[in-house]
ZAVO-29456 format. One line per field, with one value per residue (C-alpha): residue number from 0; residue in three letters; x, y, z. Coordinates in Angstrom, 2 decimals. Each point is the difference from the previous one (the first is absolute). Layout:
N
k c(NUM;...)
r c(ALA;...)
u c(X;...)
v c(Y;...)
w c(Z;...)
end
This chain:
332
k c(0;1;2;3;4;5;6;7;8;9;10;11;12;13;14;15;16;17;18;19;20;21;22;23;24;25;26;27;28;29;30;31;32;33;34;35;36;37;38;39;40;41;42;43;44;45;46;47;48;49;50;51;52;53;54;55;56;57;58;59;60;61;62;63;64;65;66;67;68;69;70;71;72;73;74;75;76;77;78;79;80;81;82;83;84;85;86;87;88;89;90;91;92;93;94;95;96;97;98;99;100;101;102;103;104;105;106;107;108;109;110;111;112;113;114;115;116;117;118;119;120;121;122;123;124;125;126;127;128;129;130;131;132;133;134;135;136;137;138;139;140;141;142;143;144;145;146;147;148;149;150;151;152;153;154;155;156;157;158;159;160;161;162;163;164;165;166;167;168;169;170;171;172;173;174;175;176;177;178;179;180;181;182;183;184;185;186;187;188;189;190;191;192;193;194;195;196;197;198;199;200;201;202;203;204;205;206;207;208;209;210;211;212;213;214;215;216;217;218;219;220;221;222;223;224;225;226;227;228;229;230;231;232;233;234;235;236;237;238;239;240;241;242;243;244;245;246;247;248;249;250;251;252;253;254;255;256;257;258;259;260;261;262;263;264;265;266;267;268;269;270;271;272;273;274;275;276;277;278;279;280;281;282;283;284;285;286;287;288;289;290;291;292;293;294;295;296;297;298;299;300;301;302;303;304;305;306;307;308;309;310;311;312;313;314;315;316;317;318;319;320;321;322;323;324;325;326;327;328;329;330;331)
r c(UNK;UNK;UNK;UNK;UNK;UNK;UNK;UNK;UNK;UNK;UNK;UNK;UNK;UNK;UNK;UNK;UNK;UNK;UNK;UNK;UNK;UNK;UNK;UNK;UNK;UNK;UNK;UNK;UNK;UNK;UNK;UNK;UNK;UNK;UNK;UNK;UNK;UNK;UNK;UNK;UNK;UNK;UNK;UNK;UNK;UNK;UNK;UNK;UNK;UNK;UNK;UNK;UNK;UNK;UNK;UNK;UNK;UNK;UNK;UNK;UNK;UNK;UNK;UNK;UNK;UNK;UNK;UNK;UNK;UNK;UNK;UNK;UNK;UNK;UNK;UNK;UNK;UNK;UNK;UNK;UNK;UNK;UNK;UNK;UNK;UNK;UNK;UNK;UNK;UNK;UNK;UNK;UNK;UNK;UNK;UNK;UNK;UNK;UNK;UNK;UNK;UNK;UNK;UNK;UNK;UNK;UNK;UNK;UNK;UNK;UNK;UNK;UNK;UNK;UNK;UNK;UNK;UNK;UNK;UNK;UNK;UNK;UNK;UNK;UNK;UNK;UNK;UNK;UNK;UNK;UNK;UNK;UNK;UNK;UNK;UNK;UNK;UNK;UNK;UNK;UNK;UNK;UNK;UNK;UNK;UNK;UNK;UNK;UNK;UNK;UNK;UNK;UNK;UNK;UNK;UNK;UNK;UNK;UNK;UNK;UNK;UNK;UNK;UNK;UNK;UNK;UNK;UNK;UNK;UNK;UNK;UNK;UNK;UNK;UNK;UNK;UNK;UNK;UNK;UNK;UNK;UNK;UNK;UNK;UNK;UNK;UNK;UNK;UNK;UNK;UNK;UNK;UNK;UNK;UNK;UNK;UNK;UNK;UNK;UNK;UNK;UNK;UNK;UNK;UNK;UNK;UNK;UNK;UNK;UNK;UNK;UNK;UNK;UNK;UNK;UNK;UNK;UNK;UNK;UNK;UNK;UNK;UNK;UNK;UNK;UNK;UNK;UNK;UNK;UNK;UNK;UNK;UNK;UNK;UNK;UNK;UNK;UNK;UNK;UNK;UNK;UNK;UNK;UNK;UNK;UNK;UNK;UNK;UNK;UNK;UNK;UNK;UNK;UNK;UNK;UNK;UNK;UNK;UNK;UNK;UNK;UNK;UNK;UNK;UNK;UNK;UNK;UNK;UNK;UNK;UNK;UNK;UNK;UNK;UNK;UNK;UNK;UNK;UNK;UNK;UNK;UNK;UNK;UNK;UNK;UNK;UNK;UNK;UNK;UNK;UNK;UNK;UNK;UNK;UNK;UNK;UNK;UNK;UNK;UNK;UNK;UNK;UNK;UNK;UNK;UNK;UNK;UNK;UNK;UNK;UNK;UNK;UNK;UNK;UNK;UNK;UNK;UNK;UNK;UNK;UNK;UNK;UNK;UNK;UNK;UNK;UNK;UNK;UNK;UNK;UNK;UNK)
u c(111.15;0.55;-2.61;-2.52;0.64;-0.38;-3.28;-1.38;0.95;-1.68;-3.13;-0.07;0.25;-2.79;-2.27;0.74;-0.75;-3.34;-0.94;0.80;-2.07;-2.95;0.20;0.17;-3.06;0.83;-2.69;0.46;-2.49;-2.56;-2.56;-0.15;-1.54;-3.67;-1.02;-2.72;-3.05;0.18;-2.38;2.00;3.23;-1.54;-1.21;3.50;1.56;-2.57;0.65;3.76;-0.42;-2.06;2.56;2.86;-1.91;-0.76;3.62;1.18;-2.40;1.18;3.65;-0.77;-1.94;2.89;2.63;-0.80;-0.03;3.26;1.56;-1.21;1.36;3.33;0.05;-0.76;2.73;2.37;-0.81;0.48;3.26;1.17;-0.92;1.73;3.09;0.07;-0.36;2.80;2.26;-0.74;0.65;3.26;1.10;-0.69;1.82;3.03;0.18;-1.03;1.11;-2.85;-1.35;-3.66;-0.78;0.83;-2.13;-3.00;0.24;0.19;-3.05;-1.92;0.69;-1.43;-3.44;-0.87;-0.40;-1.92;-3.51;-2.92;-2.69;-0.68;-2.87;-1.58;-2.19;-1.98;-1.32;-3.48;0.31;3.27;0.38;1.96;1.37;1.04;1.84;1.86;0.91;1.17;2.18;2.19;0.30;-0.99;-0.19;3.43;1.73;2.50;-1.13;3.54;-0.35;-3.16;0.59;-2.87;0.38;0.12;-3.08;-1.97;0.99;-0.93;-3.45;-0.71;0.97;-2.02;-3.38;-1.37;-2.27;3.04;1.05;2.79;1.37;1.59;2.02;0.68;2.28;-1.33;3.00;0.87;-2.26;-2.97;-0.56;-2.75;-0.98;-2.33;-1.67;-1.44;-2.41;-1.33;-3.61;-2.00;-1.32;-0.98;0.51;2.14;0.38;3.57;1.60;2.63;1.58;-2.57;-2.81;-2.30;-1.26;-1.42;2.37;-0.62;1.18;0.83;-0.72;3.42;-0.56;2.13;-1.36;0.96;-2.05;-1.74;-3.54;-1.30;-3.41;-1.73;1.80;-1.91;-0.43;-2.35;2.29;-0.01;2.08;2.57;0.37;1.70;3.55;1.54;0.35;0.95;3.32;1.75;-0.38;-3.73;-0.35;1.45;-2.08;-3.18;0.51;0.64;-3.22;-2.04;1.24;-0.70;-3.59;-0.47;1.31;-2.61;-2.73;1.02;-1.75;-3.22;-2.19;-3.64;-0.16;3.42;1.05;3.12;-1.95;-1.80;3.19;0.50;2.89;2.41;1.36;3.10;-0.19;2.88;0.40;0.15;-3.52;-2.50;-3.31;-2.05;-2.68;-2.54;-1.25;-3.74;0.13;1.81;0.57;3.58;1.05;2.71;1.93;3.04;3.35;1.10;-2.06;-1.09;-1.49;-1.99;-1.43;-0.83;-1.98;-1.86;-0.80;-1.54;-2.32;-0.98;-0.84;-1.99;-2.22;-0.29;-0.98;-2.98;-3.24;-2.08;-3.53;1.25;2.60;3.52;1.90;3.12;-1.76;0.05;3.61;2.25;3.21;1.37;2.83;1.99;2.71;-2.14;0.86;1.52;-2.60;-2.58;-1.58;-2.04;-2.54;-1.10;-3.35;-1.10;-2.88;-3.20)
v c(17.50;0.26;2.77;-2.10;-2.93;2.24;1.41;-3.44;-1.19;3.01;-0.52;-3.64;0.92;2.53;-2.58;-2.47;2.63;0.85;-3.67;-0.46;3.05;-1.28;-3.37;1.46;1.90;2.57;0.98;3.67;-0.20;2.30;-2.78;0.31;3.46;0.50;3.03;1.95;1.36;3.61;1.45;-1.67;1.40;3.47;-0.45;-0.96;2.94;2.38;-1.39;0.34;3.56;0.85;-1.57;1.81;3.30;-0.48;-0.63;2.84;2.35;-1.25;0.59;3.50;0.79;-1.16;1.88;3.55;-1.18;-1.87;3.00;2.30;-2.37;-0.25;3.78;0.50;-2.43;1.77;3.37;-1.28;-1.69;3.15;2.13;-2.44;0.03;3.81;0.09;-2.53;1.95;3.26;-1.67;-1.49;3.36;1.76;-2.61;0.15;3.75;1.50;-2.79;0.90;-3.53;-1.05;3.14;2.21;-2.15;0.18;3.77;0.34;-2.21;1.91;3.24;-1.24;1.36;-3.41;-1.41;2.94;-0.85;0.90;-1.77;-1.27;-2.51;-0.83;-3.10;-1.50;3.18;-0.39;2.01;1.76;2.87;-0.53;3.53;-0.43;-3.20;1.77;2.87;-2.35;-1.95;3.05;-0.88;2.55;0.17;0.49;-1.90;-2.46;-3.60;-0.89;2.35;-1.71;-2.04;-2.52;-0.92;3.64;0.83;-2.91;0.91;3.66;-0.82;-2.55;2.38;2.88;-1.79;-2.32;-1.73;-1.33;-3.51;-0.56;1.59;-1.47;2.28;-1.13;1.78;-0.05;0.73;2.39;2.77;-1.25;-0.92;-2.17;0.22;-2.82;0.56;-2.78;1.48;-1.27;-1.19;0.74;-3.14;1.26;2.90;-0.14;2.35;1.12;2.47;2.26;2.87;-0.49;0.38;-2.88;-0.20;-2.35;-1.46;-2.02;-3.60;-2.21;-3.71;-0.92;2.04;3.01;3.41;2.45;3.21;2.07;0.81;3.52;1.60;-0.95;-3.33;-3.27;-1.55;-2.82;-2.74;-2.10;1.52;-1.97;1.51;-0.73;-0.63;3.16;-0.99;-3.69;-1.83;-0.27;-3.80;0.20;2.91;-2.03;-3.06;2.04;1.80;-3.32;-1.49;3.11;-0.08;-3.74;0.62;2.83;-2.21;-2.63;2.64;1.17;-3.11;2.04;-2.69;1.30;-0.22;1.58;2.19;2.14;3.26;-1.20;0.10;3.37;-0.62;-2.74;0.83;-1.70;-0.05;-0.01;-3.79;0.01;-1.42;1.40;1.74;0.57;2.68;0.07;3.12;-0.51;-1.56;1.47;-3.21;-1.37;-3.35;-1.43;-1.79;-0.97;-1.09;-2.97;-2.31;3.03;-1.99;-2.41;2.87;1.94;-2.95;-0.43;3.72;-0.21;-2.80;1.88;3.16;-2.07;-1.24;3.45;1.67;-2.33;1.94;-0.88;0.86;2.52;1.37;-1.01;-1.55;1.96;3.19;-1.27;-1.25;1.54;-1.86;-3.07;-1.88;-2.22;-0.81;-1.40;-3.68;-1.95;-0.50;1.89;3.42;2.01;2.57;2.41;1.84;3.27;-0.10;1.20)
w c(35.72;3.75;0.30;-1.90;2.32;3.05;-1.24;-0.72;3.48;1.64;-2.04;1.07;3.71;-0.30;-1.57;2.77;2.64;-1.59;-0.06;3.66;0.93;-1.94;1.78;3.58;1.25;2.70;2.56;0.83;2.88;-1.57;-0.03;3.81;-0.26;-0.71;-1.97;1.84;-1.73;-1.15;2.65;2.82;-1.42;0.01;3.58;1.19;-1.77;1.56;3.50;-0.42;-1.17;3.10;2.35;-1.70;0.13;3.73;0.97;-2.20;1.83;3.41;-0.91;-1.24;3.23;2.19;-1.91;1.32;3.64;-0.48;-1.70;2.79;2.68;-1.78;-0.38;3.71;0.99;-2.32;1.55;3.56;-0.94;-1.71;3.02;2.35;-2.18;0.02;3.80;0.42;-2.34;1.85;3.36;-1.20;-1.41;3.29;2.03;-2.29;-0.60;3.33;2.29;2.41;0.15;0.55;2.01;-2.94;-2.27;2.37;0.29;-3.77;-0.58;2.69;-1.84;-3.32;-0.92;-1.46;3.55;1.54;1.22;-2.22;2.06;3.56;0.38;3.38;0.48;2.89;1.64;1.48;3.20;-0.79;-2.45;-3.20;0.16;3.64;-0.89;-2.81;2.31;2.78;-2.42;-0.57;-3.70;-2.62;-3.75;-1.61;2.82;-1.44;0.33;1.02;3.00;1.35;3.18;0.03;3.69;1.11;-2.09;1.51;3.57;-0.54;-1.39;2.75;2.81;-1.46;-0.10;2.71;-2.52;-1.89;1.02;-2.54;-3.18;-3.12;-2.28;-3.58;-2.47;-3.56;-2.14;-1.40;1.42;2.12;3.65;1.51;3.70;1.14;3.38;2.19;2.54;3.32;0.12;3.19;1.65;3.44;2.42;3.12;2.94;0.71;2.37;-1.55;1.95;2.76;-2.53;-0.89;-3.56;-2.60;-2.57;-3.14;0.33;-2.99;-0.33;1.42;3.16;-0.95;1.13;-2.72;0.11;2.67;-1.05;-0.36;-0.29;-3.21;-0.45;-0.39;3.46;-0.97;1.31;3.19;2.79;2.02;3.48;3.31;-1.22;1.47;3.65;-0.10;-0.18;-3.34;-0.24;0.80;-2.43;-2.89;0.87;0.43;-3.33;-1.79;1.42;-0.84;-3.62;-0.22;1.15;-2.54;-2.84;0.90;0.16;-3.48;-1.37;0.51;1.51;0.01;3.80;0.58;-2.97;0.09;0.22;3.12;2.14;1.66;2.41;1.04;3.46;1.45;3.80;2.48;-0.24;-3.81;-0.51;-2.50;0.61;-3.17;-0.47;-2.83;-1.78;0.57;3.48;3.02;1.98;0.33;-1.40;2.29;-2.69;2.06;-1.41;-2.06;-2.23;-2.03;-2.88;2.19;2.06;-3.16;-1.39;3.31;0.12;-3.48;1.15;3.16;-1.99;-2.49;2.83;1.60;-3.27;-0.50;0.69;3.07;0.97;2.53;-2.44;-0.84;2.90;-0.92;1.09;3.63;0.01;2.67;-0.90;-1.75;1.69;-2.37;2.57;2.82;-0.49;-2.85;-2.75;2.06;-0.61;2.51;-1.19;2.72;-0.25;1.51;2.43;-1.62)
end
């Protein structure tokens, strides 16, 4: 009886629930979506496939490089760990300290040189640089003293201005040579013998010239017998004049200057290659005098009916009066 009553009650509740559901309409939200035509659906699927394929290809292309990088890092970390363990073992077992460790590493074949590279040689010889360095193949890289190698190479060759020594671990050495560049020639007296020396742009004489060397540079003379202060000032003014001439003005190109003489008072006298007359340049106001000399030569180079005036010039005096130039002519 009780079961029958329970069943009837459950049936009544189910009917009521179905009625309520039928009365209430639930909006699932699907009406907000619009169904695309079939060809547009296919187009979207094709585009998505292409994008997915592209990114899959990019990931696959990056994977070998990433694996190689991780592998390289792993190898270096492993090697560093082994070195640290070996060092710790030596320090604990032998008790010799860092010196014992250095001597052990220097004795390992792993750190013996297999190659020595020399760069920067234009006038110097690569083989001579290697010989002067004192380093040979099979020398331990731990035994190379970079400062000593640089000093040895620099002292062995006058062309060498500076040297940089780089260790390329574990078994290579790089020697980079910076050479002097000739800018002019200068007369110097050494051991009571006067000779021509190459001079760089900074005024440093670095090499005595020999037969067969290139001497096609302007010569600075007259600095041997004057006071030190006048010598320094005269050299500075001569170099300043040559730097201005390096602009290669058509009327005063660099190759037209044969000699820049510094007299006993420290003033300049300039000589040209094609004309023997002196140009008393004087001292001070180098740039202003240079610009005036260009204008004077421009006028002198203009052709005349009787020939070029410069052919009759005996001298040019730039230091006569301020802002005044005197051109002296030979008597015809």
